C-alpha positions as a printed NumPy array, in Angstrom:
array([[277.408,  91.441, -79.103],
       [276.739,  92.8  , -75.479],
       [273.494,  94.864, -76.934],
       [272.305,  91.036, -78.463],
       [272.739,  89.376, -75.079],
       [270.781,  91.94 , -73.717],
       [267.861,  91.571, -75.988],
       [268.004,  87.584, -75.567],
       [268.238,  88.383, -71.56 ],
       [264.872,  90.788, -72.369],
       [263.264,  87.877, -74.409],
       [263.948,  85.476, -71.224],
       [262.283,  87.351, -68.828],
       [259.724,  88.153, -70.412],
       [259.016,  84.419, -70.772],
       [259.457,  84.283, -67.524],
       [257.334,  86.815, -66.489],
       [254.303,  85.233, -68.47 ],
       [254.956,  81.659, -67.728],
       [254.629,  82.886, -63.793],
       [251.574,  84.95 , -64.452],
       [250.035,  82.321, -66.032],
       [250.785,  79.977, -63.252],
       [249.747,  82.04 , -60.872],
       [246.225,  82.903, -62.818],
       [245.602,  79.485, -63.071],
       [246.423,  78.856, -59.449],
       [243.921,  81.256, -58.389],
       [241.531,  80.144, -60.868],
       [241.681,  76.485, -59.466],
       [241.362,  78.382, -55.822],
       [238.101,  80.022, -56.692],
       [237.079,  77.052, -58.104],
       [237.65 ,  75.148, -54.507],
       [236.381,  77.739, -52.489],
       [233.248,  77.494, -54.736],
       [232.481,  74.421, -54.296],
       [233.592,  74.397, -50.84 ],
       [230.442,  77.254, -50.624],
       [228.062,  74.985, -52.794],
       [228.624,  72.329, -50.503],
       [228.229,  74.454, -47.463],
       [224.804,  75.96 , -48.912],
       [223.857,  72.171, -49.659],
       [224.549,  70.819, -46.278],
       [222.86 ,  74.114, -44.509],
       [219.726,  73.32 , -46.675],
       [219.651,  69.863, -45.982],
       [219.89 ,  70.702, -41.89 ],
       [216.982,  73.133, -42.857],
       [215.267,  70.747, -44.578],
       [215.935,  68.183, -41.989],
       [214.66 ,  70.425, -38.9  ],
       [211.642,  71.965, -40.999],
       [210.413,  68.341, -41.745],
       [211.201,  67.754, -38.012],
       [209.463,  70.901, -37.301],
       [206.101,  70.039, -38.923],
       [205.69 ,  66.769, -38.179],
       [205.539,  67.974, -34.689],
       [202.934,  70.444, -35.456],
       [200.794,  69.503, -38.21 ],
       [200.823,  65.527, -38.004],
       [197.638,  64.441, -36.51 ],
       [198.191,  63.53 , -32.93 ],
       [195.027,  63.281, -31.673],
       [192.722,  60.231, -31.562],
       [189.234,  59.533, -30.216],
       [186.748,  56.915, -31.072],
       [183.989,  60.006, -30.98 ],
       [184.878,  63.276, -31.056],
       [184.782,  64.584, -27.201],
       [184.837,  67.036, -24.824],
       [188.071,  67.965, -22.855],
       [186.972,  69.42 , -19.33 ],
       [189.813,  71.509, -17.874],
       [188.919,  72.327, -14.007],
       [189.722,  75.826, -12.933],
       [193.208,  75.705, -11.5  ],
       [194.319,  73.139, -13.533],
       [198.327,  72.882, -14.375],
       [199.768,  71.897, -17.327],
       [200.346,  68.766, -16.097],
       [196.86 ,  68.313, -15.065],
       [195.993,  68.755, -18.809],
       [198.523,  66.446, -20.239],
       [197.029,  63.673, -17.613],
       [192.992,  64.398, -18.737],
       [194.609,  63.518, -22.343],
       [196.231,  60.892, -21.057],
       [193.154,  58.989, -19.157],
       [191.136,  59.25 , -21.716],
       [194.053,  57.706, -24.711],
       [193.858,  60.296, -26.97 ],
       [197.403,  61.544, -27.425],
       [199.177,  59.886, -29.964],
       [202.415,  60.994, -29.087],
       [202.888,  62.633, -25.392],
       [206.12 ,  64.109, -26.247],
       [205.23 ,  66.043, -29.451],
       [202.564,  67.337, -27.622],
       [204.588,  69.093, -24.784],
       [207.208,  70.21 , -27.109],
       [204.432,  71.861, -29.514],
       [203.006,  73.378, -25.73 ],
       [206.436,  74.869, -24.549],
       [206.994,  76.375, -28.23 ],
       [203.586,  77.747, -28.352],
       [203.815,  78.882, -24.604],
       [201.238,  77.286, -23.894],
       [202.361,  75.765, -20.326],
       [202.047,  79.151, -18.671],
       [198.574,  80.203, -20.212],
       [196.374,  77.51 , -19.202],
       [192.773,  78.307, -19.454],
       [190.194,  76.519, -17.902],
       [186.842,  75.461, -20.114],
       [185.255,  72.817, -22.371],
       [186.69 ,  72.08 , -25.074],
       [185.928,  69.688, -28.182],
       [188.638,  67.509, -29.751],
       [188.501,  65.503, -32.655],
       [190.29 ,  62.855, -34.37 ],
       [192.776,  64.044, -36.887],
       [193.411,  66.945, -34.968],
       [197.275,  68.731, -35.096],
       [199.448,  69.697, -31.883],
       [199.226,  72.665, -33.552],
       [195.256,  73.178, -33.524],
       [194.73 ,  71.438, -29.746],
       [197.122,  74.044, -28.166],
       [196.427,  76.635, -29.947],
       [192.499,  76.174, -29.361],
       [192.997,  75.521, -25.918],
       [195.714,  78.449, -25.482],
       [192.866,  80.844, -26.899],
       [190.458,  79.435, -24.655],
       [187.537,  78.731, -27.369],
       [185.785,  76.646, -25.218],
       [182.277,  75.121, -26.547],
       [179.243,  76.319, -25.065],
       [176.991,  73.456, -22.819],
       [173.656,  73.562, -24.043],
       [171.774,  73.788, -20.041],
       [168.421,  72.708, -19.902],
       [166.275,  72.513, -16.283],
       [162.789,  71.199, -16.348],
       [161.033,  69.296, -13.632],
       [162.689,  71.049, -10.637],
       [161.161,  71.29 ,  -7.122],
       [163.195,  72.665,  -4.785],
       [166.625,  74.822,  -4.602],
       [168.879,  71.948,  -3.956],
       [167.061,  69.579,  -7.044],
       [167.853,  72.786,  -8.828],
       [171.392,  73.543,  -7.874],
       [172.343,  69.972,  -8.712],
       [170.644,  70.114, -12.033],
       [173.073,  73.105, -12.868],
       [176.345,  71.265, -11.268],
       [175.956,  68.72 , -13.454],
       [176.083,  70.501, -16.862],
       [178.458,  73.418, -15.228],
       [181.618,  73.354, -13.061],
       [180.147,  75.296, -10.477],
       [179.421,  73.326,  -7.495],
       [175.72 ,  73.238,  -6.23 ],
       [176.513,  74.625,  -2.758],
       [177.799,  77.888,  -4.551],
       [174.168,  77.883,  -6.48 ],
       [172.03 ,  77.223,  -3.218],
       [174.139,  79.815,  -1.147],
       [173.387,  82.485,  -3.363],
       [169.685,  81.075,  -3.596],
       [169.534,  81.886,  -0.036],
       [171.468,  85.091,   0.751],
       [168.661,  87.56 ,   1.19 ],
       [171.053,  90.676,   0.802],
       [172.22 ,  89.074,  -2.612],
       [168.418,  88.618,  -3.835],
       [167.   ,  91.806,  -2.598],
       [169.035,  93.736,  -5.16 ],
       [167.437,  91.086,  -8.017],
       [164.217,  92.301,  -6.191],
       [163.241,  88.495,  -4.729],
       [163.654,  86.563,  -1.456],
       [164.352,  83.38 ,  -0.525],
       [160.97 ,  82.345,  -0.681],
       [160.177,  83.158,  -4.228],
       [163.223,  83.192,  -5.666],
       [162.058,  80.079,  -7.93 ],
       [160.358,  81.888,  -9.764],
       [163.198,  83.597, -11.54 ],
       [164.011,  80.894, -13.213],
       [162.348,  79.945, -16.969],
       [163.059,  76.567, -18.233],
       [164.357,  76.312, -21.538],
       [167.686,  75.873, -23.063],
       [170.147,  78.075, -22.489],
       [173.73 ,  78.491, -24.111],
       [176.46 ,  78.745, -20.965],
       [180.301,  78.755, -20.758],
       [180.843,  75.271, -18.542],
       [183.168,  77.79 , -16.485],
       [180.135,  79.668, -15.561],
       [180.218,  80.66 , -11.889],
       [176.93 ,  80.973,  -9.508],
       [176.359,  84.814,  -9.49 ],
       [177.233,  84.931, -13.839],
       [174.369,  82.287, -13.905],
       [172.049,  83.799, -11.858],
       [172.675,  87.645, -13.413],
       [171.744,  85.948, -16.734],
       [168.807,  84.531, -15.46 ],
       [167.392,  87.554, -14.392],
       [168.422,  89.135, -17.89 ],
       [166.015,  86.323, -18.838],
       [163.478,  86.858, -16.472],
       [163.074,  90.525, -17.578],
       [163.407,  89.538, -21.371],
       [160.677,  87.494, -20.706],
       [158.305,  89.76 , -18.49 ],
       [157.768,  92.514, -21.34 ],
       [155.113,  95.538, -20.997],
       [152.519,  92.969, -22.193],
       [152.781,  90.101, -19.955],
       [153.11 ,  92.721, -17.125],
       [149.298,  94.297, -18.369],
       [148.111,  90.694, -17.93 ],
       [149.155,  89.964, -14.783],
       [147.722,  93.717, -13.268],
       [144.745,  92.632, -15.195],
       [144.19 ,  89.784, -13.09 ],
       [145.191,  91.302, -10.04 ],
       [148.649,  89.576,  -9.683],
       [152.264,  90.69 ,  -9.672],
       [154.485,  88.477, -12.129],
       [156.289,  86.364,  -8.987],
       [152.468,  85.568,  -8.113],
       [151.476,  84.755, -11.498],
       [154.334,  82.06 , -11.298],
       [153.587,  81.012,  -7.847],
       [150.084,  80.135,  -9.198],
       [151.426,  78.641, -12.502],
       [153.736,  76.455, -10.625],
       [150.807,  74.828,  -8.581],
       [148.924,  74.682, -12.588],
       [151.624,  72.64 , -13.832],
       [151.741,  70.085, -10.791],
       [147.815,  69.208, -11.236],
       [148.293,  68.773, -14.865],
       [150.527,  68.12 , -17.589],
       [147.607,  68.814, -20.224],
       [148.554,  72.032, -22.021],
       [145.151,  72.767, -23.037],
       [143.477,  72.279, -19.819],
       [145.888,  74.5  , -17.763],
       [144.069,  77.522, -18.638],
       [140.992,  76.232, -17.24 ],
       [142.577,  74.931, -14.029],
       [144.175,  78.221, -14.076],
       [140.598,  79.845, -13.738],
       [139.715,  77.93 , -10.999],
       [142.322,  78.922,  -8.727],
       [141.679,  82.404,  -9.515],
       [138.808,  82.325,  -8.727],
       [139.161,  81.184,  -5.317],
       [142.127,  83.895,  -5.018],
       [139.437,  86.502,  -5.577],
       [136.606,  85.606,  -3.281],
       [139.172,  84.967,  -0.454],
       [138.408,  81.444,  -0.633],
       [141.534,  79.116,   0.599],
       [143.112,  77.684,  -2.469],
       [142.926,  74.117,  -1.145],
       [145.677,  72.711,  -4.15 ],
       [146.874,  69.199,  -3.385],
       [150.674,  70.039,  -4.813],
       [151.529,  72.059,  -1.968],
       [150.461,  69.522,   0.26 ],
       [152.988,  67.433,  -1.372],
       [155.466,  70.059,  -1.336],
       [155.085,  70.726,   2.044],
       [155.51 ,  67.174,   2.521],
       [158.265,  66.772,   0.955],
       [157.86 ,  63.236,  -0.718],
       [157.179,  63.583,  -4.23 ],
       [156.768,  60.106,  -4.683],
       [153.295,  60.547,  -3.089],
       [150.446,  59.5  ,  -5.853],
       [147.563,  59.587,  -3.716],
       [146.945,  62.672,  -1.023],
       [145.171,  62.049,   2.138],
       [143.844,  64.078,   4.887],
       [146.443,  63.511,   7.418],
       [148.277,  65.527,   5.152],
       [145.808,  68.479,   5.516],
       [147.408,  69.393,   8.867],
       [150.779,  69.462,   7.914],
       [151.666,  73.181,   9.696],
       [153.557,  74.803,   6.768],
       [152.909,  78.332,   4.462],
       [152.672,  75.559,   1.61 ],
       [149.629,  73.851,   3.112],
       [146.821,  75.755,   1.48 ],
       [144.481,  74.141,   3.306],
       [145.72 ,  75.265,   6.613],
       [146.401,  78.886,   5.483],
       [144.976,  81.546,   2.996],
       [145.785,  83.17 ,  -0.204],
       [149.272,  82.274,  -2.061],
       [151.899,  80.043,  -0.548],
       [155.268,  82.09 ,  -0.246],
       [157.044,  80.927,  -3.274],
       [156.545,  78.338,  -6.225],
       [156.215,  74.684,  -6.017],
       [158.642,  73.781,  -8.611],
       [160.237,  75.679, -11.612],
       [157.092,  76.676, -13.643],
       [157.64 ,  76.284, -17.69 ],
       [156.451,  79.603, -19.719],
       [153.545,  77.464, -20.82 ],
       [152.199,  77.26 , -17.327],
       [152.766,  80.751, -16.998],
       [151.022,  82.181, -20.03 ],
       [147.884,  79.518, -19.234],
       [147.887,  82.022, -15.997],
       [147.848,  85.086, -18.104],
       [145.261,  83.676, -20.033],
       [143.018,  82.008, -18.194],
       [139.838,  80.649, -19.158],
       [136.913,  82.512, -17.373],
       [134.058,  80.841, -16.039],
       [132.698,  79.548, -12.795],
       [133.957,  76.693, -11.934],
       [135.577,  76.377,  -8.01 ],
       [136.718,  72.993,  -7.693],
       [137.919,  70.116, -10.093],
       [138.885,  66.366,  -9.646],
       [140.943,  63.898, -11.499],
       [138.621,  61.965, -13.695],
       [138.502,  58.125, -13.189],
       [139.769,  57.273, -16.406],
       [143.259,  58.426, -15.581],
       [143.296,  59.848, -19.041],
       [144.846,  63.148, -17.109],
       [142.062,  65.204, -17.597],
       [139.969,  66.554, -15.275],
       [136.552,  67.147, -14.252],
       [135.354,  70.734, -13.369],
       [132.171,  71.79 , -11.144],
       [130.797,  74.716, -10.134],
       [128.89 ,  73.565,  -6.863],
       [130.477,  71.476,  -4.042],
       [127.939,  68.569,  -4.101],
       [128.897,  68.153,  -8.092],
       [132.752,  68.319,  -6.518],
       [132.143,  65.421,  -4.492],
       [130.251,  63.084,  -7.032],
       [133.198,  63.761,  -9.368],
       [135.777,  63.09 ,  -6.279],
       [134.049,  59.785,  -5.402],
       [134.188,  58.233,  -8.657],
       [138.48 ,  59.258,  -8.657],
       [138.792,  57.723,  -5.19 ],
       [136.573,  54.879,  -6.135],
       [138.93 ,  54.477,  -9.26 ],
       [142.424,  54.543,  -6.569],
       [140.632,  51.899,  -4.811],
       [140.269,  49.811,  -7.273],
       [143.884,  49.71 ,  -8.584],
       [144.755,  49.381,  -4.84 ],
       [146.591,  53.183,  -4.679],
       [146.152,  53.733,  -1.276],
       [149.068,  56.191,  -0.799]])
């Protein structure tokens, strides 16, 4: 009997243990499921947060934020700070959203890395594109042009209109004897250094950088062939340019320039005074003059070629390359005089004798009188 009870007790205990372990396992599985669900919920929540943040960042970085009627240029002056840049963009009304631009600039570390320059902005550009361009300093070069310039001041103003450099800074170097001596020029003849053309410069180019670049262009132009031609007519490159400046002011007819150049070279070789009317106008300083009067010949100036023999001390304008080449390839003839044609075609009548020249001059003066041109 006792053995039977003991056996039954073992069976009961075994069943109880099985029930306990079964319940425990079920509880453990339930806990795992709850944990798994919690983890999935956390992961989903995190993914949603990341996606939301990603979308937020993407919107600020890549959404178009520039609007212009046409592609425009942003000029950031030397010494500008970030607030100056924002103000420029706001003044032009190019920013759709200033806040997102500021946010992007801060995160791309642009606010303390402002680079001056001329930058091209286009409609549809994103904050990332704009800030990346400005921070890297990828400015667009200026196509600089200078033609029909008479004086240093006019020249400096022309450069100042196209580059950031102040005109005064250019003039100061063009008057600096020690600075120019290193380049092989003087304040009188330095305008021979500049050859009209279209050049690419960064807007932030300094006066010194500009002149140094022009010296390289000058040296490139005056190659051995042109130097030989200058020597063959008994002139230096600077002297050729001085004559070319006079020829250029005498005529805008390219086919006639070599003939006019030949007249001045004939006078120069014979030791005559050049007696060039454009030099009188330069000495007078009034470039609106249409008729050169005899009274101008009394102006005491080294540029008065009626008063002084030889070449003037420097060019009377920035001579074009075609005018310079016209002197280097001057026509060989025996003409010593020329006068504008009475038909106002822009061409000239040439003469070897003074008597023929007087006849030609009289025709032109009468034509001026008929048109009422007195000065």
